[in-house]
PDB file of N, CA, C and O in Angstrom:
ATOM      1  N   MET A   1      34.754  -6.906  31.092  1.00  0.00           N
ATOM      2  CA  MET A   1      34.020  -5.682  31.355  1.00  0.00           C
ATOM      3  C   MET A   1      33.232  -5.227  30.117  1.00  0.00           C
ATOM      4  O   MET A   1      32.118  -4.717  30.239  1.00  0.00           O
ATOM      5  N   MET A   2      33.806  -5.411  28.949  1.00  0.00           N
ATOM      6  CA  MET A   2      33.142  -4.975  27.733  1.00  0.00           C
ATOM      7  C   MET A   2      31.854  -5.741  27.462  1.00  0.00           C
ATOM      8  O   MET A   2      30.858  -5.112  27.106  1.00  0.00           O
ATOM      9  N   PRO A   3      31.816  -7.074  27.611  1.00  0.00           N
ATOM     10  CA  PRO A   3      30.555  -7.779  27.360  1.00  0.00           C
ATOM     11  C   PRO A   3      29.447  -7.350  28.317  1.00  0.00           C
ATOM     12  O   PRO A   3      28.282  -7.314  27.922  1.00  0.00           O
ATOM     13  N   GLU A   4      29.779  -7.025  29.557  1.00  0.00           N
ATOM     14  CA  GLU A   4      28.757  -6.573  30.517  1.00  0.00           C
ATOM     15  C   GLU A   4      28.138  -5.258  30.056  1.00  0.00           C
ATOM     16  O   GLU A   4      26.924  -5.073  30.140  1.00  0.00           O
ATOM     17  N   ARG A   5      28.969  -4.359  29.574  1.00  0.00           N
ATOM     18  CA  ARG A   5      28.467  -3.064  29.084  1.00  0.00           C
ATOM     19  C   ARG A   5      27.599  -3.268  27.839  1.00  0.00           C
ATOM     20  O   ARG A   5      26.548  -2.643  27.700  1.00  0.00           O
ATOM     21  N   PHE A   6      28.046  -4.147  26.936  1.00  0.00           N
ATOM     22  CA  PHE A   6      27.283  -4.442  25.728  1.00  0.00           C
ATOM     23  C   PHE A   6      25.915  -5.019  26.084  1.00  0.00           C
ATOM     24  O   PHE A   6      24.907  -4.625  25.497  1.00  0.00           O
ATOM     25  N   HIS A   7      25.871  -5.935  27.028  1.00  0.00           N
ATOM     26  CA  HIS A   7      24.600  -6.537  27.440  1.00  0.00           C
ATOM     27  C   HIS A   7      23.680  -5.500  28.077  1.00  0.00           C
ATOM     28  O   HIS A   7      22.466  -5.541  27.878  1.00  0.00           O
ATOM     29  N   ALA A   8      24.246  -4.578  28.834  1.00  0.00           N
ATOM     30  CA  ALA A   8      23.434  -3.524  29.461  1.00  0.00           C
ATOM     31  C   ALA A   8      22.841  -2.601  28.397  1.00  0.00           C
ATOM     32  O   ALA A   8      21.670  -2.229  28.476  1.00  0.00           O
ATOM     33  N   VAL A   9      23.645  -2.235  27.410  1.00  0.00           N
ATOM     34  CA  VAL A   9      23.157  -1.369  26.333  1.00  0.00           C
ATOM     35  C   VAL A   9      22.119  -2.112  25.497  1.00  0.00           C
ATOM     36  O   VAL A   9      21.104  -1.533  25.112  1.00  0.00           O
ATOM     37  N   ALA A  10      22.365  -3.380  25.216  1.00  0.00           N
ATOM     38  CA  ALA A  10      21.412  -4.167  24.439  1.00  0.00           C
ATOM     39  C   ALA A  10      20.100  -4.324  25.209  1.00  0.00           C
ATOM     40  O   ALA A  10      19.025  -4.246  24.616  1.00  0.00           O
ATOM     41  N   ARG A  11      20.178  -4.540  26.508  1.00  0.00           N
ATOM     42  CA  ARG A  11      18.977  -4.669  27.336  1.00  0.00           C
ATOM     43  C   ARG A  11      18.185  -3.357  27.348  1.00  0.00           C
ATOM     44  O   ARG A  11      16.958  -3.366  27.259  1.00  0.00           O
ATOM     45  N   LEU A  12      18.894  -2.236  27.459  1.00  0.00           N
ATOM     46  CA  LEU A  12      18.240  -0.927  27.442  1.00  0.00           C
ATOM     47  C   LEU A  12      17.573  -0.676  26.086  1.00  0.00           C
ATOM     48  O   LEU A  12      16.446  -0.183  26.035  1.00  0.00           O
ATOM     49  N   ALA A  13      18.255  -1.008  25.000  1.00  0.00           N
ATOM     50  CA  ALA A  13      17.683  -0.828  23.659  1.00  0.00           C
ATOM     51  C   ALA A  13      16.445  -1.704  23.488  1.00  0.00           C
ATOM     52  O   ALA A  13      15.447  -1.268  22.916  1.00  0.00           O
ATOM     53  N   ALA A  14      16.510  -2.937  23.983  1.00  0.00           N
ATOM     54  CA  ALA A  14      15.356  -3.832  23.880  1.00  0.00           C
ATOM     55  C   ALA A  14      14.175  -3.292  24.675  1.00  0.00           C
ATOM     56  O   ALA A  14      13.040  -3.347  24.201  1.00  0.00           O
ATOM     57  N   LEU A  15      14.416  -2.776  25.858  1.00  0.00           N
ATOM     58  CA  LEU A  15      13.334  -2.201  26.663  1.00  0.00           C
ATOM     59  C   LEU A  15      12.737  -0.969  26.004  1.00  0.00           C
ATOM     60  O   LEU A  15      11.522  -0.776  26.041  1.00  0.00           O
ATOM     61  N   LEU A  16      13.576  -0.136  25.403  1.00  0.00           N
ATOM     62  CA  LEU A  16      13.069   1.047  24.707  1.00  0.00           C
ATOM     63  C   LEU A  16      12.218   0.647  23.499  1.00  0.00           C
ATOM     64  O   LEU A  16      11.164   1.237  23.264  1.00  0.00           O
ATOM     65  N   LEU A  17      12.662  -0.336  22.745  1.00  0.00           N
ATOM     66  CA  LEU A  17      11.877  -0.806  21.599  1.00  0.00           C
ATOM     67  C   LEU A  17      10.566  -1.438  22.054  1.00  0.00           C
ATOM     68  O   LEU A  17       9.532  -1.256  21.411  1.00  0.00           O
ATOM     69  N   LEU A  18      10.605  -2.172  23.146  1.00  0.00           N
ATOM     70  CA  LEU A  18       9.386  -2.772  23.683  1.00  0.00           C
ATOM     71  C   LEU A  18       8.404  -1.691  24.136  1.00  0.00           C
ATOM     72  O   LEU A  18       7.206  -1.786  23.870  1.00  0.00           O
ATOM     73  N   ALA A  19       8.913  -0.665  24.820  1.00  0.00           N
ATOM     74  CA  ALA A  19       8.054   0.441  25.266  1.00  0.00           C
ATOM     75  C   ALA A  19       7.477   1.183  24.062  1.00  0.00           C
ATOM     76  O   ALA A  19       6.306   1.564  24.071  1.00  0.00           O
ATOM     77  N   LEU A  20       8.277   1.384  23.048  1.00  0.00           N
ATOM     78  CA  LEU A  20       7.794   2.040  21.830  1.00  0.00           C
ATOM     79  C   LEU A  20       6.710   1.201  21.160  1.00  0.00           C
ATOM     80  O   LEU A  20       5.717   1.751  20.685  1.00  0.00           O
ATOM     81  N   GLY A  21       6.881  -0.105  21.114  1.00  0.00           N
ATOM     82  CA  GLY A  21       5.874  -0.985  20.534  1.00  0.00           C
ATOM     83  C   GLY A  21       4.575  -0.963  21.318  1.00  0.00           C
ATOM     84  O   GLY A  21       3.498  -0.928  20.724  1.00  0.00           O
ATOM     85  N   VAL A  22       4.658  -0.984  22.646  1.00  0.00           N
ATOM     86  CA  VAL A  22       3.453  -0.920  23.482  1.00  0.00           C
ATOM     87  C   VAL A  22       2.745   0.411  23.275  1.00  0.00           C
ATOM     88  O   VAL A  22       1.518   0.452  23.187  1.00  0.00           O
ATOM     89  N   TRP A  23       3.503   1.496  23.198  1.00  0.00           N
ATOM     90  CA  TRP A  23       2.901   2.820  22.966  1.00  0.00           C
ATOM     91  C   TRP A  23       2.190   2.841  21.615  1.00  0.00           C
ATOM     92  O   TRP A  23       1.077   3.356  21.511  1.00  0.00           O
ATOM     93  N   ARG A  24       2.819   2.287  20.583  1.00  0.00           N
ATOM     94  CA  ARG A  24       2.213   2.275  19.239  1.00  0.00           C
ATOM     95  C   ARG A  24       0.926   1.449  19.220  1.00  0.00           C
ATOM     96  O   ARG A  24      -0.056   1.853  18.598  1.00  0.00           O
ATOM     97  N   ILE A  25       0.922   0.317  19.881  1.00  0.00           N
ATOM     98  CA  ILE A  25      -0.291  -0.499  19.954  1.00  0.00           C
ATOM     99  C   ILE A  25      -1.398   0.272  20.655  1.00  0.00           C
ATOM    100  O   ILE A  25      -2.547   0.244  20.214  1.00  0.00           O
ATOM    101  N   ALA A  26      -1.067   0.959  21.741  1.00  0.00           N
ATOM    102  CA  ALA A  26      -2.072   1.740  22.472  1.00  0.00           C
ATOM    103  C   ALA A  26      -2.639   2.852  21.599  1.00  0.00           C
ATOM    104  O   ALA A  26      -3.843   3.109  21.631  1.00  0.00           O
ATOM    105  N   VAL A  27      -1.795   3.509  20.827  1.00  0.00           N
ATOM    106  CA  VAL A  27      -2.263   4.589  19.949  1.00  0.00           C
ATOM    107  C   VAL A  27      -3.210   4.048  18.887  1.00  0.00           C
ATOM    108  O   VAL A  27      -4.233   4.669  18.601  1.00  0.00           O
ATOM    109  N   VAL A  28      -2.886   2.910  18.302  1.00  0.00           N
ATOM    110  CA  VAL A  28      -3.727   2.332  17.255  1.00  0.00           C
ATOM    111  C   VAL A  28      -5.059   1.865  17.828  1.00  0.00           C
ATOM    112  O   VAL A  28      -6.106   2.083  17.218  1.00  0.00           O
ATOM    113  N   VAL A  29      -5.029   1.227  18.988  1.00  0.00           N
ATOM    114  CA  VAL A  29      -6.257   0.700  19.587  1.00  0.00           C
ATOM    115  C   VAL A  29      -7.159   1.832  20.081  1.00  0.00           C
ATOM    116  O   VAL A  29      -8.381   1.731  19.979  1.00  0.00           O
ATOM    117  N   ALA A  30      -6.579   2.895  20.609  1.00  0.00           N
ATOM    118  CA  ALA A  30      -7.368   3.986  21.185  1.00  0.00           C
ATOM    119  C   ALA A  30      -7.903   4.960  20.140  1.00  0.00           C
ATOM    120  O   ALA A  30      -8.744   5.796  20.468  1.00  0.00           O
ATOM    121  N   ALA A  31      -7.448   4.879  18.912  1.00  0.00           N
ATOM    122  CA  ALA A  31      -7.888   5.830  17.884  1.00  0.00           C
ATOM    123  C   ALA A  31      -9.362   5.612  17.552  1.00  0.00           C
ATOM    124  O   ALA A  31      -9.830   4.477  17.458  1.00  0.00           O
ATOM    125  N   SER A  32     -10.074   6.704  17.378  1.00  0.00           N
ATOM    126  CA  SER A  32     -11.472   6.588  16.971  1.00  0.00           C
ATOM    127  C   SER A  32     -11.539   6.617  15.448  1.00  0.00           C
ATOM    128  O   SER A  32     -10.945   7.496  14.823  1.00  0.00           O
ATOM    129  N   PRO A  33     -12.250   5.675  14.843  1.00  0.00           N
ATOM    130  CA  PRO A  33     -12.279   5.606  13.379  1.00  0.00           C
ATOM    131  C   PRO A  33     -13.068   6.754  12.767  1.00  0.00           C
ATOM    132  O   PRO A  33     -14.005   7.276  13.371  1.00  0.00           O
ATOM    133  N   MET A  34     -12.678   7.130  11.573  1.00  0.00           N
ATOM    134  CA  MET A  34     -13.410   8.142  10.824  1.00  0.00           C
ATOM    135  C   MET A  34     -14.503   7.444  10.035  1.00  0.00           C
ATOM    136  O   MET A  34     -14.328   6.303   9.607  1.00  0.00           O
ATOM    137  N   LEU A  35     -15.605   8.104   9.843  1.00  0.00           N
ATOM    138  CA  LEU A  35     -16.659   7.535   9.008  1.00  0.00           C
ATOM    139  C   LEU A  35     -16.272   7.612   7.543  1.00  0.00           C
ATOM    140  O   LEU A  35     -16.656   6.747   6.755  1.00  0.00           O
ATOM    141  N   GLY A  36     -15.539   8.606   7.177  1.00  0.00           N
ATOM    142  CA  GLY A  36     -15.086   8.735   5.805  1.00  0.00           C
ATOM    143  C   GLY A  36     -14.533  10.121   5.564  1.00  0.00           C
ATOM    144  O   GLY A  36     -14.947  11.087   6.206  1.00  0.00           O
ATOM    145  N   TYR A  37     -13.607  10.215   4.646  1.00  0.00           N
ATOM    146  CA  TYR A  37     -13.040  11.512   4.292  1.00  0.00           C
ATOM    147  C   TYR A  37     -12.651  11.436   2.826  1.00  0.00           C
ATOM    148  O   TYR A  37     -11.551  11.004   2.481  1.00  0.00           O
ATOM    149  N   ALA A  38     -13.543  11.850   1.993  1.00  0.00           N
ATOM    150  CA  ALA A  38     -13.288  11.815   0.554  1.00  0.00           C
ATOM    151  C   ALA A  38     -14.274  12.756  -0.120  1.00  0.00           C
ATOM    152  O   ALA A  38     -15.131  13.348   0.535  1.00  0.00           O
ATOM    153  N   ASN A  39     -14.144  12.887  -1.434  1.00  0.00           N
ATOM    154  CA  ASN A  39     -15.139  13.695  -2.119  1.00  0.00           C
ATOM    155  C   ASN A  39     -16.477  12.949  -2.095  1.00  0.00           C
ATOM    156  O   ASN A  39     -16.510  11.768  -1.749  1.00  0.00           O
ATOM    157  N   GLN A  40     -17.542  13.591  -2.445  1.00  0.00           N
ATOM    158  CA  GLN A  40     -18.876  13.008  -2.278  1.00  0.00           C
ATOM    159  C   GLN A  40     -19.102  11.812  -3.194  1.00  0.00           C
ATOM    160  O   GLN A  40     -20.006  11.015  -2.940  1.00  0.00           O
ATOM    161  N   PHE A  41     -18.304  11.662  -4.255  1.00  0.00           N
ATOM    162  CA  PHE A  41     -18.428  10.461  -5.081  1.00  0.00           C
ATOM    163  C   PHE A  41     -18.159   9.223  -4.232  1.00  0.00           C
ATOM    164  O   PHE A  41     -18.851   8.216  -4.381  1.00  0.00           O
ATOM    165  N   ASP A  42     -17.170   9.281  -3.347  1.00  0.00           N
ATOM    166  CA  ASP A  42     -16.823   8.147  -2.495  1.00  0.00           C
ATOM    167  C   ASP A  42     -17.648   8.100  -1.224  1.00  0.00           C
ATOM    168  O   ASP A  42     -17.694   7.067  -0.557  1.00  0.00           O
ATOM    169  N   MET A  43     -18.294   9.190  -0.878  1.00  0.00           N
ATOM    170  CA  MET A  43     -19.038   9.249   0.376  1.00  0.00           C
ATOM    171  C   MET A  43     -20.477   8.778   0.221  1.00  0.00           C
ATOM    172  O   MET A  43     -21.225   8.786   1.199  1.00  0.00           O
ATOM    173  N   GLY A  44     -20.883   8.372  -0.961  1.00  0.00           N
ATOM    174  CA  GLY A  44     -22.271   7.967  -1.185  1.00  0.00           C
ATOM    175  C   GLY A  44     -22.713   6.842  -0.280  1.00  0.00           C
ATOM    176  O   GLY A  44     -23.799   6.901   0.297  1.00  0.00           O
ATOM    177  N   ARG A  45     -21.891   5.820  -0.146  1.00  0.00           N
ATOM    178  CA  ARG A  45     -22.265   4.700   0.716  1.00  0.00           C
ATOM    179  C   ARG A  45     -22.272   5.112   2.176  1.00  0.00           C
ATOM    180  O   ARG A  45     -23.157   4.715   2.933  1.00  0.00           O
ATOM    181  N   THR A  46     -21.297   5.902   2.570  1.00  0.00           N
ATOM    182  CA  THR A  46     -21.251   6.364   3.954  1.00  0.00           C
ATOM    183  C   THR A  46     -22.470   7.213   4.261  1.00  0.00           C
ATOM    184  O   THR A  46     -23.072   7.076   5.326  1.00  0.00           O
ATOM    185  N   SER A  47     -22.835   8.081   3.346  1.00  0.00           N
ATOM    186  CA  SER A  47     -24.005   8.923   3.552  1.00  0.00           C
ATOM    187  C   SER A  47     -25.262   8.080   3.686  1.00  0.00           C
ATOM    188  O   SER A  47     -26.088   8.333   4.564  1.00  0.00           O
ATOM    189  N   ALA A  48     -25.415   7.089   2.834  1.00  0.00           N
ATOM    190  CA  ALA A  48     -26.614   6.263   2.866  1.00  0.00           C
ATOM    191  C   ALA A  48     -26.662   5.390   4.122  1.00  0.00           C
ATOM    192  O   ALA A  48     -27.729   5.218   4.711  1.00  0.00           O
ATOM    193  N   CYS A  49     -25.530   4.844   4.533  1.00  0.00           N
ATOM    194  CA  CYS A  49     -25.514   3.937   5.687  1.00  0.00           C
ATOM    195  C   CYS A  49     -25.669   4.670   7.009  1.00  0.00           C
ATOM    196  O   CYS A  49     -26.420   4.225   7.876  1.00  0.00           O
ATOM    197  N   PHE A  50     -24.982   5.767   7.174  1.00  0.00           N
ATOM    198  CA  PHE A  50     -24.961   6.464   8.454  1.00  0.00           C
ATOM    199  C   PHE A  50     -25.881   7.673   8.497  1.00  0.00           C
ATOM    200  O   PHE A  50     -26.056   8.274   9.557  1.00  0.00           O
ATOM    201  N   GLY A  51     -26.469   8.040   7.372  1.00  0.00           N
ATOM    202  CA  GLY A  51     -27.361   9.188   7.346  1.00  0.00           C
ATOM    203  C   GLY A  51     -26.641  10.516   7.436  1.00  0.00           C
ATOM    204  O   GLY A  51     -27.243  11.521   7.814  1.00  0.00           O
ATOM    205  N   LEU A  52     -25.368  10.538   7.096  1.00  0.00           N
ATOM    206  CA  LEU A  52     -24.599  11.780   7.117  1.00  0.00           C
ATOM    207  C   LEU A  52     -24.518  12.332   5.706  1.00  0.00           C
ATOM    208  O   LEU A  52     -24.043  11.664   4.787  1.00  0.00           O
ATOM    209  N   TRP A  53     -24.986  13.553   5.550  1.00  0.00           N
ATOM    210  CA  TRP A  53     -24.988  14.199   4.241  1.00  0.00           C
ATOM    211  C   TRP A  53     -24.315  15.553   4.366  1.00  0.00           C
ATOM    212  O   TRP A  53     -24.295  16.133   5.451  1.00  0.00           O
ATOM    213  N   PRO A  54     -23.753  16.076   3.254  1.00  0.00           N
ATOM    214  CA  PRO A  54     -23.129  17.400   3.311  1.00  0.00           C
ATOM    215  C   PRO A  54     -24.105  18.441   3.856  1.00  0.00           C
ATOM    216  O   PRO A  54     -25.295  18.425   3.540  1.00  0.00           O
ATOM    217  N   ASP A  55     -23.591  19.322   4.660  1.00  0.00           N
ATOM    218  CA  ASP A  55     -24.413  20.381   5.259  1.00  0.00           C
ATOM    219  C   ASP A  55     -24.620  21.481   4.218  1.00  0.00           C
ATOM    220  O   ASP A  55     -24.041  22.564   4.301  1.00  0.00           O
ATOM    221  N   LEU A  56     -25.460  21.165   3.241  1.00  0.00           N
ATOM    222  CA  LEU A  56     -25.774  22.069   2.133  1.00  0.00           C
ATOM    223  C   LEU A  56     -27.284  22.173   2.008  1.00  0.00           C
ATOM    224  O   LEU A  56     -28.000  21.374   2.612  1.00  0.00           O
ATOM    225  N   PRO A  57     -27.792  23.134   1.241  1.00  0.00           N
ATOM    226  CA  PRO A  57     -29.241  23.201   1.004  1.00  0.00           C
ATOM    227  C   PRO A  57     -29.746  21.903   0.375  1.00  0.00           C
ATOM    228  O   PRO A  57     -28.985  21.173  -0.260  1.00  0.00           O
ATOM    229  N   GLU A  58     -31.005  21.633   0.553  1.00  0.00           N
ATOM    230  CA  GLU A  58     -31.622  20.352   0.181  1.00  0.00           C
ATOM    231  C   GLU A  58     -31.305  19.847  -1.228  1.00  0.00           C
ATOM    232  O   GLU A  58     -30.904  18.688  -1.333  1.00  0.00           O
ATOM    233  N   PRO A  59     -31.448  20.607  -2.321  1.00  0.00           N
ATOM    234  CA  PRO A  59     -31.180  19.977  -3.620  1.00  0.00           C
ATOM    235  C   PRO A  59     -29.698  19.667  -3.830  1.00  0.00           C
ATOM    236  O   PRO A  59     -29.366  18.644  -4.427  1.00  0.00           O
ATOM    237  N   ALA A  60     -28.814  20.522  -3.355  1.00  0.00           N
ATOM    238  CA  ALA A  60     -27.374  20.312  -3.571  1.00  0.00           C
ATOM    239  C   ALA A  60     -26.806  19.237  -2.655  1.00  0.00           C
ATOM    240  O   ALA A  60     -25.708  18.738  -2.902  1.00  0.00           O
ATOM    241  N   ARG A  61     -27.513  18.882  -1.630  1.00  0.00           N
ATOM    242  CA  ARG A  61     -27.034  17.900  -0.661  1.00  0.00           C
ATOM    243  C   ARG A  61     -26.803  16.534  -1.299  1.00  0.00           C
ATOM    244  O   ARG A  61     -25.883  15.818  -0.906  1.00  0.00           O
ATOM    245  N   TYR A  62     -27.620  16.169  -2.270  1.00  0.00           N
ATOM    246  CA  TYR A  62     -27.572  14.833  -2.843  1.00  0.00           C
ATOM    247  C   TYR A  62     -26.776  14.747  -4.134  1.00  0.00           C
ATOM    248  O   TYR A  62     -26.711  13.683  -4.750  1.00  0.00           O
ATOM    249  N   GLU A  63     -26.171  15.848  -4.554  1.00  0.00           N
ATOM    250  CA  GLU A  63     -25.363  15.850  -5.767  1.00  0.00           C
ATOM    251  C   GLU A  63     -23.917  15.506  -5.427  1.00  0.00           C
ATOM    252  O   GLU A  63     -23.485  15.666  -4.285  1.00  0.00           O
ATOM    253  N   ALA A  64     -23.184  15.041  -6.410  1.00  0.00           N
ATOM    254  CA  ALA A  64     -21.765  14.757  -6.220  1.00  0.00           C
ATOM    255  C   ALA A  64     -20.987  16.071  -6.167  1.00  0.00           C
ATOM    256  O   ALA A  64     -21.315  17.026  -6.870  1.00  0.00           O
ATOM    257  N   HIS A  65     -19.972  16.107  -5.340  1.00  0.00           N
ATOM    258  CA  HIS A  65     -19.139  17.296  -5.183  1.00  0.00           C
ATOM    259  C   HIS A  65     -17.683  16.891  -5.373  1.00  0.00           C
ATOM    260  O   HIS A  65     -16.983  16.629  -4.395  1.00  0.00           O
ATOM    261  N   PRO A  66     -17.222  16.837  -6.607  1.00  0.00           N
ATOM    262  CA  PRO A  66     -15.870  16.328  -6.860  1.00  0.00           C
ATOM    263  C   PRO A  66     -14.750  17.303  -6.509  1.00  0.00           C
ATOM    264  O   PRO A  66     -13.591  16.892  -6.455  1.00  0.00           O
ATOM    265  N   GLN A  67     -15.049  18.572  -6.270  1.00  0.00           N
ATOM    266  CA  GLN A  67     -13.969  19.540  -6.100  1.00  0.00           C
ATOM    267  C   GLN A  67     -13.137  19.304  -4.842  1.00  0.00           C
ATOM    268  O   GLN A  67     -11.928  19.531  -4.874  1.00  0.00           O
ATOM    269  N   ALA A  68     -13.726  18.864  -3.751  1.00  0.00           N
ATOM    270  CA  ALA A  68     -12.980  18.645  -2.514  1.00  0.00           C
ATOM    271  C   ALA A  68     -13.898  18.011  -1.482  1.00  0.00           C
ATOM    272  O   ALA A  68     -15.119  18.047  -1.635  1.00  0.00           O
ATOM    273  N   PRO A  69     -13.333  17.438  -0.450  1.00  0.00           N
ATOM    274  CA  PRO A  69     -14.189  16.966   0.637  1.00  0.00           C
ATOM    275  C   PRO A  69     -14.916  18.140   1.291  1.00  0.00           C
ATOM    276  O   PRO A  69     -14.379  19.243   1.382  1.00  0.00           O
ATOM    277  N   ILE A  70     -16.103  17.896   1.728  1.00  0.00           N
ATOM    278  CA  ILE A  70     -16.892  18.931   2.384  1.00  0.00           C
ATOM    279  C   ILE A  70     -16.664  18.811   3.883  1.00  0.00           C
ATOM    280  O   ILE A  70     -16.731  17.712   4.434  1.00  0.00           O
ATOM    281  N   ALA A  71     -16.397  19.919   4.542  1.00  0.00           N
ATOM    282  CA  ALA A  71     -15.981  19.886   5.940  1.00  0.00           C
ATOM    283  C   ALA A  71     -17.126  19.607   6.904  1.00  0.00           C
ATOM    284  O   ALA A  71     -16.908  18.987   7.945  1.00  0.00           O
ATOM    285  N   ARG A  72     -18.321  20.040   6.591  1.00  0.00           N
ATOM    286  CA  ARG A  72     -19.428  19.894   7.545  1.00  0.00           C
ATOM    287  C   ARG A  72     -20.489  18.948   7.002  1.00  0.00           C
ATOM    288  O   ARG A  72     -20.902  19.046   5.847  1.00  0.00           O
ATOM    289  N   TYR A  73     -20.919  18.033   7.862  1.00  0.00           N
ATOM    290  CA  TYR A  73     -21.969  17.078   7.510  1.00  0.00           C
ATOM    291  C   TYR A  73     -23.079  17.172   8.547  1.00  0.00           C
ATOM    292  O   TYR A  73     -22.863  17.605   9.679  1.00  0.00           O
ATOM    293  N   THR A  74     -24.251  16.763   8.140  1.00  0.00           N
ATOM    294  CA  THR A  74     -25.403  16.795   9.032  1.00  0.00           C
ATOM    295  C   THR A  74     -26.175  15.492   8.883  1.00  0.00           C
ATOM    296  O   THR A  74     -26.064  14.809   7.864  1.00  0.00           O
ATOM    297  N   GLN A  75     -26.953  15.152   9.898  1.00  0.00           N
ATOM    298  CA  GLN A  75     -27.802  13.965   9.813  1.00  0.00           C
ATOM    299  C   GLN A  75     -29.065  14.340   9.075  1.00  0.00           C
ATOM    300  O   GLN A  75     -29.722  15.320   9.425  1.00  0.00           O
ATOM    301  N   CYS A  76     -29.410  13.579   8.064  1.00  0.00           N
ATOM    302  CA  CYS A  76     -30.580  13.859   7.252  1.00  0.00           C
ATOM    303  C   CYS A  76     -31.591  12.741   7.451  1.00  0.00           C
ATOM    304  O   CYS A  76     -31.249  11.562   7.362  1.00  0.00           O
ATOM    305  N   THR A  77     -32.814  13.106   7.716  1.00  0.00           N
ATOM    306  CA  THR A  77     -33.855  12.107   7.934  1.00  0.00           C
ATOM    307  C   THR A  77     -34.966  12.193   6.914  1.00  0.00           C
ATOM    308  O   THR A  77     -35.984  11.516   7.054  1.00  0.00           O
ATOM    309  N   SER A  78     -34.793  13.012   5.888  1.00  0.00           N
ATOM    310  CA  SER A  78     -35.857  13.159   4.904  1.00  0.00           C
ATOM    311  C   SER A  78     -35.959  11.931   4.020  1.00  0.00           C
ATOM    312  O   SER A  78     -35.005  11.159   3.926  1.00  0.00           O
ATOM    313  N   ALA A  79     -37.082  11.736   3.379  1.00  0.00           N
ATOM    314  CA  ALA A  79     -37.327  10.569   2.542  1.00  0.00           C
ATOM    315  C   ALA A  79     -36.476  10.600   1.277  1.00  0.00           C
ATOM    316  O   ALA A  79     -36.191   9.544   0.713  1.00  0.00           O
ATOM    317  N   ALA A  80     -36.064  11.775   0.817  1.00  0.00           N
ATOM    318  CA  ALA A  80     -35.262  11.874  -0.405  1.00  0.00           C
ATOM    319  C   ALA A  80     -33.869  11.316  -0.206  1.00  0.00           C
ATOM    320  O   ALA A  80     -33.218  10.936  -1.180  1.00  0.00           O
ATOM    321  N   ALA A  81     -33.396  11.256   1.015  1.00  0.00           N
ATOM    322  CA  ALA A  81     -32.046  10.776   1.277  1.00  0.00           C
ATOM    323  C   ALA A  81     -31.950   9.262   1.235  1.00  0.00           C
ATOM    324  O   ALA A  81     -30.849   8.723   1.125  1.00  0.00           O
ATOM    325  N   VAL A  82     -33.057   8.574   1.319  1.00  0.00           N
ATOM    326  CA  VAL A  82     -33.017   7.118   1.406  1.00  0.00           C
ATOM    327  C   VAL A  82     -33.047   6.464   0.068  1.00  0.00           C
ATOM    328  O   VAL A  82     -33.019   5.236  -0.019  1.00  0.00           O
TER     329      VAL A  82
END
């Protein structure tokens, strides 16, 4: 009787781990990637490639902002951004 109970518990644990693994794979696959989240020193390439610049007035938009990540970005199409 004891081995039957052990096998049932082991089977249940295996199914729970399998379900947890499938859920984790689904979460990773369904996640939408971020373009970037860093201070502007690290965002230079992202800004140039995707055209996303800090939502600041024109001269300050292209300067480095080491104090913290900037929460709002905008698409910039001006010639100075390229």
